[in-house]
N, C-alpha and C positions, 0 to 999 in steps of 0.2 A: 504494500500500500504506500510505502514511503516513496517508491520509484514513480508512482502515478502522480503524486502531489507536486513533485519537483517541476515537471514540464508545465503544469498549470501556473505555478508561481512564476516561472520564466516567461510565459506568454503575458501574464499580467504586467511584469516589469517592462517588457517590450512595448506594450500599449501605453504605459505611463511615459516611457522614454520618447515614443513617437509624438505624443501630445505635447510634451515639453519642447521637442525639436520644432514642431510646427509653430508654437507660441514664440519661440526665440526667432525663428525665421520671419514671422510676421513683424515682430518688433524691429528686427534688423532692416527689413524692407522699408518700414516707415522712416527710420532714421536715415537710411541711404537716400530715399526720395527727397527728404528735406535737405540733405547735404547737396544734392544735385540741383537745387533751386526749383524743384517742382513743388508748387504749392497749390492749395485749393483756390478756386476761382474767386472766392469771397475776399481774398486779399489783393485782387487785381485793382489797378487804377481804372476807374470808370469815368469816362468823360460825360458830363451831363449837359446836353445841348437843348434840353426841353425849354429853357427860358430864353432861347435865342430870338424868339418872335413875340411881338406884343399883340398878336392876333391869333385866332383859332380856326379861321376859315381860309382856305387856299384862295388867293386873289385871282388866280388863273382859272381854276376849275370850280370854284364856289363849293368845295367839299370841306367837311370838317376834318381838321388835322387829328391824327391818331398817334398814340404813344407806341414806341417800339424800342427794342434793344438790338443794336446792330454791331456785328464784329467790325473792327477796323483792320482792313486787309490792305497790304501794299501790293500793287500790281505793276507789272512791267508793260502793260498794254498802253499805248499812246493813241488817243483818238484824234490827235492833231490840234493845232492851235485854235481852230474854230469851235471845239467842244464846249468851251466855257460859255460862249454866246448861245449855242444850241441848248445847253442845259438851262440857262436863264430864261430862254424863250419857250421851251417845250415842257420841261419838268423841273422847275425851280425848287420844289419841295419834296423831291423823291427821297433825299437824305439816305441813300444807300450806295455804298461803293465809292463815294466821293469824300469821305471823311479821313483826314490825316491827323496824326498826333504822335509826338515822340515817344511817350511812355504808355498811354492808354491802349488797350487792345479791344475795348468795348465802349460803345457810346449809347446813351439814352437819348432818343431823338423824338421829335414830332415830325410826322410826314403826311403827305397827301396821297391817298390810295390811287387817285387818278394820275398824279405825277408819276407814280411808280409804274403804272400801266403804260404811260407814254414813254418812259425811259426803256422799259422792256421792249416795246415795239421799235423804238429807235435803235437799240442795241442789235436786235434781230436784223433790221434793215442794213445797219452798218456792217454787220458780220457777213451778210450775203454779198454786199458790195465788195468787201475786201476779198472774199473767196473768189468772186468773178475776176477781180484784178489779178489774183494769184494764178488762176487757171489760164487767163489770157497771156500772162507773161511766160508761161512754160512752153 
């Protein structure tokens, strides 16, 4: 009977050891992630642009502005020098993809849903035009 009890005790010790190793591994992961600069999103710098306007209706589309959270992304796409004028004329309050900031990666914005639709339409047309240029140059 003594020979039977020893393997059960050994299995119990292995189970305890595995749980301890998992706990230590989890703690080490948390410490290492913190040391690598990976932190929760709650500590990010968030740019609040909601107070940029003293109106709540889009003057172009007569639509109520909505609140949104937008990622600040840096793109290498250049739409050309005329883009600024096009943006002001067709979708001045889209507030998506045109926000730049040195430190923030997220922005709280007010936007016009109709401006966003207009920007999406313009981007599709611009993309088609650029693709045609590329095909014609080949």
